[in-house]
mmCIF file of the N, C-alpha and C atoms, coordinates in Angstrom:
data_MODEL
# 
_entry.id   MODEL 
# 
loop_
_atom_site.group_PDB 
_atom_site.id 
_atom_site.type_symbol 
_atom_site.label_atom_id 
_atom_site.label_alt_id 
_atom_site.label_comp_id 
_atom_site.label_asym_id 
_atom_site.label_entity_id 
_atom_site.label_seq_id 
_atom_site.pdbx_PDB_ins_code 
_atom_site.Cartn_x 
_atom_site.Cartn_y 
_atom_site.Cartn_z 
_atom_site.occupancy 
_atom_site.B_iso_or_equiv 
_atom_site.pdbx_formal_charge 
_atom_site.auth_seq_id 
_atom_site.auth_comp_id 
_atom_site.auth_asym_id 
_atom_site.auth_atom_id 
_atom_site.pdbx_PDB_model_num 
ATOM 1   N N  . MET A 1 1  ? 108.367 82.144 118.598 1.00 0.00 ? 1  MET A N  1 
ATOM 2   C CA . MET A 1 1  ? 108.018 81.381 119.756 1.00 0.00 ? 1  MET A CA 1 
ATOM 3   C C  . MET A 1 1  ? 106.506 81.423 120.007 1.00 0.00 ? 1  MET A C  1 
ATOM 4   N N  . PHE A 1 2  ? 105.884 82.564 119.754 1.00 0.00 ? 2  PHE A N  1 
ATOM 5   C CA . PHE A 1 2  ? 104.463 82.667 120.000 1.00 0.00 ? 2  PHE A CA 1 
ATOM 6   C C  . PHE A 1 2  ? 103.636 81.958 118.938 1.00 0.00 ? 2  PHE A C  1 
ATOM 7   N N  . GLY A 1 3  ? 104.240 81.647 117.807 1.00 0.00 ? 3  GLY A N  1 
ATOM 8   C CA . GLY A 1 3  ? 103.530 80.960 116.738 1.00 0.00 ? 3  GLY A CA 1 
ATOM 9   C C  . GLY A 1 3  ? 103.498 79.450 116.907 1.00 0.00 ? 3  GLY A C  1 
ATOM 10  N N  . LEU A 1 4  ? 104.105 78.947 117.979 1.00 0.00 ? 4  LEU A N  1 
ATOM 11  C CA . LEU A 1 4  ? 104.163 77.508 118.184 1.00 0.00 ? 4  LEU A CA 1 
ATOM 12  C C  . LEU A 1 4  ? 102.788 76.865 118.279 1.00 0.00 ? 4  LEU A C  1 
ATOM 13  N N  . PHE A 1 5  ? 101.881 77.512 118.961 1.00 0.00 ? 5  PHE A N  1 
ATOM 14  C CA . PHE A 1 5  ? 100.588 76.905 119.215 1.00 0.00 ? 5  PHE A CA 1 
ATOM 15  C C  . PHE A 1 5  ? 99.475  77.482 118.357 1.00 0.00 ? 5  PHE A C  1 
ATOM 16  N N  . LYS A 1 6  ? 99.840  78.274 117.393 1.00 0.00 ? 6  LYS A N  1 
ATOM 17  C CA . LYS A 1 6  ? 98.855  78.869 116.500 1.00 0.00 ? 6  LYS A CA 1 
ATOM 18  C C  . LYS A 1 6  ? 98.305  77.785 115.574 1.00 0.00 ? 6  LYS A C  1 
ATOM 19  N N  . LYS A 1 7  ? 97.007  77.696 115.510 1.00 0.00 ? 7  LYS A N  1 
ATOM 20  C CA . LYS A 1 7  ? 96.371  76.712 114.636 1.00 0.00 ? 7  LYS A CA 1 
ATOM 21  C C  . LYS A 1 7  ? 96.208  77.327 113.252 1.00 0.00 ? 7  LYS A C  1 
ATOM 22  N N  . THR A 1 8  ? 96.396  76.505 112.243 1.00 0.00 ? 8  THR A N  1 
ATOM 23  C CA . THR A 1 8  ? 96.211  76.997 110.887 1.00 0.00 ? 8  THR A CA 1 
ATOM 24  C C  . THR A 1 8  ? 94.724  76.970 110.547 1.00 0.00 ? 8  THR A C  1 
ATOM 25  N N  . SER A 1 9  ? 94.294  77.980 109.861 1.00 0.00 ? 9  SER A N  1 
ATOM 26  C CA . SER A 1 9  ? 92.892  78.056 109.481 1.00 0.00 ? 9  SER A CA 1 
ATOM 27  C C  . SER A 1 9  ? 92.630  77.112 108.304 1.00 0.00 ? 9  SER A C  1 
ATOM 28  N N  . GLU A 1 10 ? 91.365  76.879 108.040 1.00 0.00 ? 10 GLU A N  1 
ATOM 29  C CA . GLU A 1 10 ? 91.002  76.013 106.911 1.00 0.00 ? 10 GLU A CA 1 
ATOM 30  C C  . GLU A 1 10 ? 91.482  76.623 105.598 1.00 0.00 ? 10 GLU A C  1 
ATOM 31  N N  . LEU A 1 11 ? 91.430  77.953 105.513 1.00 0.00 ? 11 LEU A N  1 
ATOM 32  C CA . LEU A 1 11 ? 91.880  78.642 104.309 1.00 0.00 ? 11 LEU A CA 1 
ATOM 33  C C  . LEU A 1 11 ? 93.371  78.412 104.072 1.00 0.00 ? 11 LEU A C  1 
ATOM 34  N N  . GLU A 1 12 ? 94.173  78.505 105.122 1.00 0.00 ? 12 GLU A N  1 
ATOM 35  C CA . GLU A 1 12 ? 95.616  78.275 104.977 1.00 0.00 ? 12 GLU A CA 1 
ATOM 36  C C  . GLU A 1 12 ? 95.913  76.839 104.567 1.00 0.00 ? 12 GLU A C  1 
ATOM 37  N N  . LYS A 1 13 ? 95.173  75.892 105.139 1.00 0.00 ? 13 LYS A N  1 
ATOM 38  C CA . LYS A 1 13 ? 95.360  74.484 104.774 1.00 0.00 ? 13 LYS A CA 1 
ATOM 39  C C  . LYS A 1 13 ? 95.033  74.262 103.302 1.00 0.00 ? 13 LYS A C  1 
ATOM 40  N N  . LEU A 1 14 ? 93.932  74.864 102.847 1.00 0.00 ? 14 LEU A N  1 
ATOM 41  C CA . LEU A 1 14 ? 93.528  74.703 101.452 1.00 0.00 ? 14 LEU A CA 1 
ATOM 42  C C  . LEU A 1 14 ? 94.541  75.348 100.509 1.00 0.00 ? 14 LEU A C  1 
ATOM 43  N N  . GLN A 1 15 ? 95.091  76.488 100.905 1.00 0.00 ? 15 GLN A N  1 
ATOM 44  C CA . GLN A 1 15 ? 96.086  77.145 100.060 1.00 0.00 ? 15 GLN A CA 1 
ATOM 45  C C  . GLN A 1 15 ? 97.345  76.298 99.930  1.00 0.00 ? 15 GLN A C  1 
ATOM 46  N N  . LYS A 1 16 ? 97.780  75.683 101.020 1.00 0.00 ? 16 LYS A N  1 
ATOM 47  C CA . LYS A 1 16 ? 98.951  74.805 100.963 1.00 0.00 ? 16 LYS A CA 1 
ATOM 48  C C  . LYS A 1 16 ? 98.665  73.586 100.095 1.00 0.00 ? 16 LYS A C  1 
ATOM 49  N N  . GLN A 1 17 ? 97.459  73.029 100.234 1.00 0.00 ? 17 GLN A N  1 
ATOM 50  C CA . GLN A 1 17 ? 97.078  71.873 99.427  1.00 0.00 ? 17 GLN A CA 1 
ATOM 51  C C  . GLN A 1 17 ? 97.046  72.254 97.947  1.00 0.00 ? 17 GLN A C  1 
ATOM 52  N N  . TYR A 1 18 ? 96.522  73.437 97.648  1.00 0.00 ? 18 TYR A N  1 
ATOM 53  C CA . TYR A 1 18 ? 96.454  73.913 96.266  1.00 0.00 ? 18 TYR A CA 1 
ATOM 54  C C  . TYR A 1 18 ? 97.859  74.078 95.687  1.00 0.00 ? 18 TYR A C  1 
ATOM 55  N N  . GLU A 1 19 ? 98.755  74.671 96.449  1.00 0.00 ? 19 GLU A N  1 
ATOM 56  C CA . GLU A 1 19 ? 100.131 74.859 95.982  1.00 0.00 ? 19 GLU A CA 1 
ATOM 57  C C  . GLU A 1 19 ? 100.806 73.522 95.706  1.00 0.00 ? 19 GLU A C  1 
ATOM 58  N N  . LYS A 1 20 ? 100.588 72.540 96.575  1.00 0.00 ? 20 LYS A N  1 
ATOM 59  C CA . LYS A 1 20 ? 101.186 71.219 96.384  1.00 0.00 ? 20 LYS A CA 1 
ATOM 60  C C  . LYS A 1 20 ? 100.628 70.554 95.121  1.00 0.00 ? 20 LYS A C  1 
ATOM 61  N N  . LEU A 1 21 ? 99.318  70.643 94.941  1.00 0.00 ? 21 LEU A N  1 
ATOM 62  C CA . LEU A 1 21 ? 98.703  70.029 93.760  1.00 0.00 ? 21 LEU A CA 1 
ATOM 63  C C  . LEU A 1 21 ? 99.208  70.680 92.473  1.00 0.00 ? 21 LEU A C  1 
ATOM 64  N N  . MET A 1 22 ? 99.369  71.985 92.489  1.00 0.00 ? 22 MET A N  1 
ATOM 65  C CA . MET A 1 22 ? 99.854  72.668 91.294  1.00 0.00 ? 22 MET A CA 1 
ATOM 66  C C  . MET A 1 22 ? 101.313 72.304 91.011  1.00 0.00 ? 22 MET A C  1 
ATOM 67  N N  . ALA A 1 23 ? 102.109 72.119 92.058  1.00 0.00 ? 23 ALA A N  1 
ATOM 68  C CA . ALA A 1 23 ? 103.496 71.700 91.862  1.00 0.00 ? 23 ALA A CA 1 
ATOM 69  C C  . ALA A 1 23 ? 103.535 70.292 91.259  1.00 0.00 ? 23 ALA A C  1 
ATOM 70  N N  . ASP A 1 24 ? 102.689 69.408 91.794  1.00 0.00 ? 24 ASP A N  1 
ATOM 71  C CA . ASP A 1 24 ? 102.613 68.042 91.250  1.00 0.00 ? 24 ASP A CA 1 
ATOM 72  C C  . ASP A 1 24 ? 102.140 68.070 89.802  1.00 0.00 ? 24 ASP A C  1 
ATOM 73  N N  . TRP A 1 25 ? 101.155 68.901 89.526  1.00 0.00 ? 25 TRP A N  1 
ATOM 74  C CA . TRP A 1 25 ? 100.636 69.034 88.166  1.00 0.00 ? 25 TRP A CA 1 
ATOM 75  C C  . TRP A 1 25 ? 101.755 69.463 87.215  1.00 0.00 ? 25 TRP A C  1 
ATOM 76  N N  . HIS A 1 26 ? 102.540 70.412 87.638  1.00 0.00 ? 26 HIS A N  1 
ATOM 77  C CA . HIS A 1 26 ? 103.611 70.919 86.783  1.00 0.00 ? 26 HIS A CA 1 
ATOM 78  C C  . HIS A 1 26 ? 104.654 69.827 86.499  1.00 0.00 ? 26 HIS A C  1 
ATOM 79  N N  . LYS A 1 27 ? 105.019 69.065 87.516  1.00 0.00 ? 27 LYS A N  1 
ATOM 80  C CA . LYS A 1 27 ? 105.985 67.978 87.330  1.00 0.00 ? 27 LYS A CA 1 
ATOM 81  C C  . LYS A 1 27 ? 105.449 66.925 86.364  1.00 0.00 ? 27 LYS A C  1 
ATOM 82  N N  . LEU A 1 28 ? 104.188 66.558 86.544  1.00 0.00 ? 28 LEU A N  1 
ATOM 83  C CA . LEU A 1 28 ? 103.594 65.501 85.725  1.00 0.00 ? 28 LEU A CA 1 
ATOM 84  C C  . LEU A 1 28 ? 103.294 65.951 84.303  1.00 0.00 ? 28 LEU A C  1 
ATOM 85  N N  . SER A 1 29 ? 103.221 67.249 84.082  1.00 0.00 ? 29 SER A N  1 
ATOM 86  C CA . SER A 1 29 ? 102.820 67.738 82.761  1.00 0.00 ? 29 SER A CA 1 
ATOM 87  C C  . SER A 1 29 ? 103.803 67.340 81.668  1.00 0.00 ? 29 SER A C  1 
ATOM 88  N N  . THR A 1 30 ? 105.034 67.058 82.038  1.00 0.00 ? 30 THR A N  1 
ATOM 89  C CA . THR A 1 30 ? 106.021 66.679 81.020  1.00 0.00 ? 30 THR A CA 1 
ATOM 90  C C  . THR A 1 30 ? 106.141 65.177 80.836  1.00 0.00 ? 30 THR A C  1 
ATOM 91  N N  . THR A 1 31 ? 105.611 64.395 81.801  1.00 0.00 ? 31 THR A N  1 
ATOM 92  C CA . THR A 1 31 ? 105.804 62.953 81.715  1.00 0.00 ? 31 THR A CA 1 
ATOM 93  C C  . THR A 1 31 ? 104.515 62.165 81.534  1.00 0.00 ? 31 THR A C  1 
ATOM 94  N N  . ASN A 1 32 ? 103.465 62.536 82.258  1.00 0.00 ? 32 ASN A N  1 
ATOM 95  C CA . ASN A 1 32 ? 102.240 61.738 82.250  1.00 0.00 ? 32 ASN A CA 1 
ATOM 96  C C  . ASN A 1 32 ? 101.040 62.669 82.152  1.00 0.00 ? 32 ASN A C  1 
ATOM 97  N N  . ARG A 1 33 ? 100.525 62.836 80.974  1.00 0.00 ? 33 ARG A N  1 
ATOM 98  C CA . ARG A 1 33 ? 99.462  63.806 80.731  1.00 0.00 ? 33 ARG A CA 1 
ATOM 99  C C  . ARG A 1 33 ? 98.166  63.453 81.456  1.00 0.00 ? 33 ARG A C  1 
ATOM 100 N N  . ALA A 1 34 ? 97.810  62.183 81.515  1.00 0.00 ? 34 ALA A N  1 
ATOM 101 C CA . ALA A 1 34 ? 96.559  61.780 82.160  1.00 0.00 ? 34 ALA A CA 1 
ATOM 102 C C  . ALA A 1 34 ? 96.598  62.096 83.658  1.00 0.00 ? 34 ALA A C  1 
ATOM 103 N N  . GLU A 1 35 ? 97.679  61.745 84.318  1.00 0.00 ? 35 GLU A N  1 
ATOM 104 C CA . GLU A 1 35 ? 97.817  62.048 85.743  1.00 0.00 ? 35 GLU A CA 1 
ATOM 105 C C  . GLU A 1 35 ? 97.890  63.551 85.971  1.00 0.00 ? 35 GLU A C  1 
ATOM 106 N N  . SER A 1 36 ? 98.521  64.245 85.053  1.00 0.00 ? 36 SER A N  1 
ATOM 107 C CA . SER A 1 36 ? 98.612  65.695 85.138  1.00 0.00 ? 36 SER A CA 1 
ATOM 108 C C  . SER A 1 36 ? 97.226  66.321 85.100  1.00 0.00 ? 36 SER A C  1 
ATOM 109 N N  . ASP A 1 37 ? 96.379  65.842 84.222  1.00 0.00 ? 37 ASP A N  1 
ATOM 110 C CA . ASP A 1 37 ? 95.015  66.364 84.117  1.00 0.00 ? 37 ASP A CA 1 
ATOM 111 C C  . ASP A 1 37 ? 94.212  66.100 85.385  1.00 0.00 ? 37 ASP A C  1 
ATOM 112 N N  . LYS A 1 38 ? 94.437  64.931 86.020  1.00 0.00 ? 38 LYS A N  1 
ATOM 113 C CA . LYS A 1 38 ? 93.744  64.608 87.269  1.00 0.00 ? 38 LYS A CA 1 
ATOM 114 C C  . LYS A 1 38 ? 94.163  65.571 88.378  1.00 0.00 ? 38 LYS A C  1 
ATOM 115 N N  . LYS A 1 39 ? 95.454  65.845 88.468  1.00 0.00 ? 39 LYS A N  1 
ATOM 116 C CA . LYS A 1 39 ? 95.958  66.766 89.492  1.00 0.00 ? 39 LYS A CA 1 
ATOM 117 C C  . LYS A 1 39 ? 95.404  68.165 89.268  1.00 0.00 ? 39 LYS A C  1 
ATOM 118 N N  . TYR A 1 40 ? 95.328  68.578 88.019  1.00 0.00 ? 40 TYR A N  1 
ATOM 119 C CA . TYR A 1 40 ? 94.815  69.912 87.707  1.00 0.00 ? 40 TYR A CA 1 
ATOM 120 C C  . TYR A 1 40 ? 93.338  70.025 88.091  1.00 0.00 ? 40 TYR A C  1 
ATOM 121 N N  . ALA A 1 41 ? 92.559  68.986 87.798  1.00 0.00 ? 41 ALA A N  1 
ATOM 122 C CA . ALA A 1 41 ? 91.138  68.994 88.145  1.00 0.00 ? 41 ALA A CA 1 
ATOM 123 C C  . ALA A 1 41 ? 90.956  69.033 89.662  1.00 0.00 ? 41 ALA A C  1 
ATOM 124 N N  . GLU A 1 42 ? 91.786  68.284 90.359  1.00 0.00 ? 42 GLU A N  1 
ATOM 125 C CA . GLU A 1 42 ? 91.723  68.280 91.816  1.00 0.00 ? 42 GLU A CA 1 
ATOM 126 C C  . GLU A 1 42 ? 92.092  69.656 92.380  1.00 0.00 ? 42 GLU A C  1 
ATOM 127 N N  . ALA A 1 43 ? 93.098  70.287 91.795  1.00 0.00 ? 43 ALA A N  1 
ATOM 128 C CA . ALA A 1 43 ? 93.513  71.620 92.221  1.00 0.00 ? 43 ALA A CA 1 
ATOM 129 C C  . ALA A 1 43 ? 92.407  72.640 91.970  1.00 0.00 ? 43 ALA A C  1 
ATOM 130 N N  . GLN A 1 44 ? 91.676  72.499 90.887  1.00 0.00 ? 44 GLN A N  1 
ATOM 131 C CA . GLN A 1 44 ? 90.585  73.426 90.592  1.00 0.00 ? 44 GLN A CA 1 
ATOM 132 C C  . GLN A 1 44 ? 89.452  73.302 91.613  1.00 0.00 ? 44 GLN A C  1 
ATOM 133 N N  . LYS A 1 45 ? 89.190  72.079 92.079  1.00 0.00 ? 45 LYS A N  1 
ATOM 134 C CA . LYS A 1 45 ? 88.171  71.885 93.109  1.00 0.00 ? 45 LYS A CA 1 
ATOM 135 C C  . LYS A 1 45 ? 88.580  72.575 94.405  1.00 0.00 ? 45 LYS A C  1 
ATOM 136 N N  . VAL A 1 46 ? 89.858  72.449 94.747  1.00 0.00 ? 46 VAL A N  1 
ATOM 137 C CA . VAL A 1 46 ? 90.370  73.105 95.953  1.00 0.00 ? 46 VAL A CA 1 
ATOM 138 C C  . VAL A 1 46 ? 90.282  74.620 95.790  1.00 0.00 ? 46 VAL A C  1 
ATOM 139 N N  . LEU A 1 47 ? 90.603  75.115 94.610  1.00 0.00 ? 47 LEU A N  1 
ATOM 140 C CA . LEU A 1 47 ? 90.525  76.561 94.351  1.00 0.00 ? 47 LEU A CA 1 
ATOM 141 C C  . LEU A 1 47 ? 89.085  77.069 94.491  1.00 0.00 ? 47 LEU A C  1 
ATOM 142 N N  . GLU A 1 48 ? 88.125  76.290 94.035  1.00 0.00 ? 48 GLU A N  1 
ATOM 143 C CA . GLU A 1 48 ? 86.723  76.676 94.184  1.00 0.00 ? 48 GLU A CA 1 
ATOM 144 C C  . GLU A 1 48 ? 86.338  76.765 95.663  1.00 0.00 ? 48 GLU A C  1 
ATOM 145 N N  . ARG A 1 49 ? 86.837  75.841 96.470  1.00 0.00 ? 49 ARG A N  1 
ATOM 146 C CA . ARG A 1 49 ? 86.555  75.885 97.908  1.00 0.00 ? 49 ARG A CA 1 
ATOM 147 C C  . ARG A 1 49 ? 87.204  77.111 98.542  1.00 0.00 ? 49 ARG A C  1 
ATOM 148 N N  . ILE A 1 50 ? 88.417  77.462 98.097  1.00 0.00 ? 50 ILE A N  1 
ATOM 149 C CA . ILE A 1 50 ? 89.102  78.645 98.616  1.00 0.00 ? 50 ILE A CA 1 
ATOM 150 C C  . ILE A 1 50 ? 88.289  79.890 98.291  1.00 0.00 ? 50 ILE A C  1 
ATOM 151 N N  . GLU A 1 51 ? 87.838  79.979 97.056  1.00 0.00 ? 51 GLU A N  1 
ATOM 152 C CA . GLU A 1 51 ? 87.051  81.143 96.638  1.00 0.00 ? 51 GLU A CA 1 
ATOM 153 C C  . GLU A 1 51 ? 85.735  81.235 97.400  1.00 0.00 ? 51 GLU A C  1 
ATOM 154 N N  . ALA A 1 52 ? 85.114  80.088 97.683  1.00 0.00 ? 52 ALA A N  1 
ATOM 155 C CA . ALA A 1 52 ? 83.856  80.078 98.424  1.00 0.00 ? 52 ALA A CA 1 
ATOM 156 C C  . ALA A 1 52 ? 84.077  80.594 99.847  1.00 0.00 ? 52 ALA A C  1 
ATOM 157 N N  . ILE A 1 53 ? 85.179  80.211 100.457 1.00 0.00 ? 53 ILE A N  1 
ATOM 158 C CA . ILE A 1 53 ? 85.484  80.662 101.816 1.00 0.00 ? 53 ILE A CA 1 
ATOM 159 C C  . ILE A 1 53 ? 85.783  82.161 101.833 1.00 0.00 ? 53 ILE A C  1 
ATOM 160 N N  . GLN A 1 54 ? 86.478  82.637 100.826 1.00 0.00 ? 54 GLN A N  1 
ATOM 161 C CA . GLN A 1 54 ? 86.841  84.055 100.787 1.00 0.00 ? 54 GLN A CA 1 
ATOM 162 C C  . GLN A 1 54 ? 85.629  84.942 100.553 1.00 0.00 ? 54 GLN A C  1 
ATOM 163 N N  . ASN A 1 55 ? 84.614  84.432 99.901  1.00 0.00 ? 55 ASN A N  1 
ATOM 164 C CA . ASN A 1 55 ? 83.404  85.240 99.636  1.00 0.00 ? 55 ASN A CA 1 
ATOM 165 C C  . ASN A 1 55 ? 82.395  84.953 100.684 1.00 0.00 ? 55 ASN A C  1 
# 
């Protein structure tokens, strides 16, 4: 109940976005290699932002 109004931090948002991109990358890796590579590159950019925030 107390978590209802808790705002998510930028780090949490980026982590969720990274997880979604990696899941999409995994799905596409068996069907569409070009799209899979795009998702992976996008996920790496998000990971770099996560690492920058953590340091």
